[in-house]
C-alpha positions as CSV (number, residue, x, y, z in Angstrom):
1,T,11.6,40.9,51.8
2,E,10.0,37.7,53.0
3,E,7.2,38.3,49.7
4,P,9.7,37.7,46.4
5,D,10.2,33.9,48.7
6,A,6.9,33.4,48.8
7,K,6.7,33.6,44.9
8,K,9.8,32.0,43.6
9,A,8.6,29.2,46.1
10,K,5.2,28.7,45.0
11,V,6.7,29.3,41.2
12,D,8.4,26.1,41.8
13,E,6.2,24.4,42.8
14,E,3.8,24.6,39.7
15,E,7.3,23.9,37.8
16,D,7.6,20.3,39.9
17,F,3.4,20.3,38.8
18,N,4.3,20.9,34.6
19,L,6.7,18.4,34.7
20,A,4.7,16.0,36.4
21,D,2.0,16.4,33.9
22,I,4.2,15.5,31.0
23,T,5.2,12.7,32.0
24,E,4.4,9.4,30.3
25,G,2.0,7.9,33.1
26,S,-0.1,11.0,33.1
27,I,-0.9,11.2,29.5
28,T,-4.7,10.6,29.1
29,Q,-5.2,11.4,25.6
30,V,-3.7,12.4,22.2
31,G,-2.8,16.2,22.4
32,S,-1.2,18.9,20.1
33,V,2.1,19.0,21.2
34,D,3.3,15.5,20.0
35,P,0.4,13.6,19.3
36,A,2.0,10.5,17.6
37,R,3.9,10.1,21.0
38,D,0.9,10.3,22.3
39,F,-0.6,8.0,20.8
40,R,2.0,5.4,20.8
41,T,2.3,5.6,24.9
42,L,-1.5,5.2,25.3
43,I,-1.2,1.6,23.2
44,R,1.5,0.6,25.0
45,Q,-0.8,1.7,28.7
46,K,-4.0,0.0,27.3
47,S,-6.0,2.2,29.7
48,L,-8.3,3.0,26.5
49,P,-9.9,0.5,24.0
50,F,-7.9,0.4,20.6
51,G,-10.7,1.8,19.0
52,E,-10.8,5.5,21.2
53,V,-7.4,5.9,21.1
54,C,-7.3,5.7,17.2
55,Q,-10.3,8.1,17.3
56,Q,-8.5,10.6,19.5
57,L,-5.8,10.8,16.6
58,T,-7.7,10.8,13.8
59,G,-9.5,13.6,15.3
60,R,-6.2,15.3,16.4
61,I,-4.6,14.7,12.7
62,E,-8.3,16.3,11.1
63,Q,-7.2,19.2,13.2
64,L,-4.1,20.1,11.8
65,L,-5.2,19.2,8.4
66,G,-7.7,21.7,8.7
67,N,-4.8,24.2,9.0
68,K,-4.1,24.1,5.8
69,N,-0.7,24.7,6.1
70,M,2.9,22.7,5.0
71,N,3.9,23.1,8.9
72,Y,0.7,21.1,10.0
73,Y,1.1,18.6,7.4
74,I,4.7,17.9,8.4
75,K,3.4,17.3,11.7
76,C,0.4,14.7,10.6
77,I,2.5,12.8,8.6
78,P,4.3,11.3,11.4
79,C,1.2,10.6,13.1
80,I,-0.2,8.6,10.6
81,Q,3.1,6.8,10.1
82,T,2.6,6.0,14.0
83,F,-0.4,4.6,13.2
84,R,0.1,2.5,11.0
85,E,3.3,1.3,13.0
86,Q,1.0,0.7,15.6
87,S,-2.1,-1.1,14.4
88,V,0.2,-3.3,12.4
89,Q,1.6,-4.4,15.7
90,V,-1.6,-5.0,17.3
91,G,-2.3,-6.8,14.8
92,N,-6.2,-4.5,14.0
93,A,-6.1,-2.7,10.0
94,D,-9.8,-1.2,10.6
95,H,-9.2,1.5,11.7
96,Y,-6.2,2.6,9.9
97,N,-7.4,1.6,6.4
98,S,-10.9,3.1,6.9
99,Y,-9.6,6.5,7.9
100,I,-7.1,6.9,4.9
101,Q,-9.3,5.9,2.2
102,S,-12.2,8.4,3.6
103,L,-8.5,10.8,3.9
104,K,-8.1,9.7,0.2
105,T,-11.2,10.4,-0.9
106,S,-11.5,13.7,0.7
107,I,-9.0,15.1,-0.6
108,P,-9.9,16.4,-4.3
109,V,-12.6,18.2,-2.1
110,R,-10.5,19.3,0.5
111,G,-7.5,21.1,-1.3
112,L,-5.2,18.5,0.4
113,Q,-3.4,17.4,-2.8
114,E,0.1,18.6,-1.0
115,F,-0.5,16.9,2.2
116,W,-1.7,13.2,-0.6
117,D,2.1,13.4,-2.3
118,M,3.8,13.7,1.3
119,L,1.9,10.2,2.2
120,V,2.5,8.9,-1.1
121,Q,6.0,9.9,-1.7
122,D,6.7,8.3,2.3
123,A,4.6,5.3,1.0
124,L,2.0,5.1,3.7
125,T,-0.3,3.0,2.1
126,L,-3.1,0.7,3.2
127,I,-2.4,-2.0,5.7
128,N,-1.8,-5.9,3.6
129,K,-3.0,-9.4,4.6
130,D,0.4,-9.8,4.4
131,E,1.3,-7.4,7.5
132,V,-2.3,-7.9,9.2
133,E,-3.9,-11.0,9.0
134,G,-7.7,-9.8,9.1
135,S,-7.1,-6.7,6.3
136,T,-9.6,-7.2,3.4
137,F,-6.4,-5.8,0.8
138,S,-3.6,-8.0,-0.7
139,S,-0.2,-6.1,-1.2
140,H,-0.9,-5.6,-4.9
141,D,-4.1,-3.5,-3.4
142,A,-2.4,-1.1,-1.5
143,K,0.3,-0.3,-3.9
144,Q,-2.5,0.1,-6.1
145,F,-4.1,2.7,-3.8
146,L,-1.1,5.3,-3.7
147,T,-1.0,5.4,-7.5
148,A,-4.7,5.2,-8.2
149,G,-5.5,9.0,-7.0
150,E,-1.8,9.8,-10.0
151,K,-3.8,8.5,-13.1
152,K,-6.9,9.9,-11.7
153,E,-5.2,13.8,-11.4
154,E,-3.8,13.1,-14.8
155,V,-7.4,12.0,-16.8
156,V,-8.7,15.3,-15.4
157,A,-5.6,17.7,-16.0
158,A,-5.7,15.7,-19.6
159,V,-9.5,17.1,-20.1
160,V,-8.8,20.6,-18.2
161,D,-6.0,21.5,-20.2
162,D,-7.7,20.1,-23.5
163,T,-9.0,23.4,-25.4
164,G,-10.7,21.4,-28.5
165,D,-15.1,20.6,-28.7
166,V,-17.0,17.8,-27.9
167,D,-15.5,15.5,-30.0
168,D,-12.3,15.4,-28.8
169,L,-13.5,14.9,-25.5
170,L,-15.8,12.5,-26.1
171,D,-12.3,10.4,-28.4
172,M,-10.4,10.9,-25.3
173,M,-13.1,8.3,-23.3
């Protein structure tokens, strides 16, 4: 009955190989299991340009958001938190600010308001000049960024709820 022992040895070898794969040194891209951790590791390793690692992370975030499911939204929040933290640490606000602005613009079209509300709740806003010197946004801009969407929502809701005539709509403007 040598056969079972041979199979067992093979399984043990595969387990060792897989354990080696998940160690920090072998992370070569932002994966789907723990994208935030992978992003941090890749930034720390400096094996890829910062912009490329950011692109991988945003690609992964977009993939998760495409599922339109609360569990995936919850997985995206630490990704965006880490994206912001690492961008501040590295002193490069451009990639994060561009992405978060683009994301905000796409929220209504993509039906991701629930996700956006989570970002607002966690105060994941633009990186401002006080945090990173090269940023083009003031701390006021950063605060306004999160509230601007809420005000638009209220105006749209008021117009939609109003069943009055055209004169009422014009008066509202």
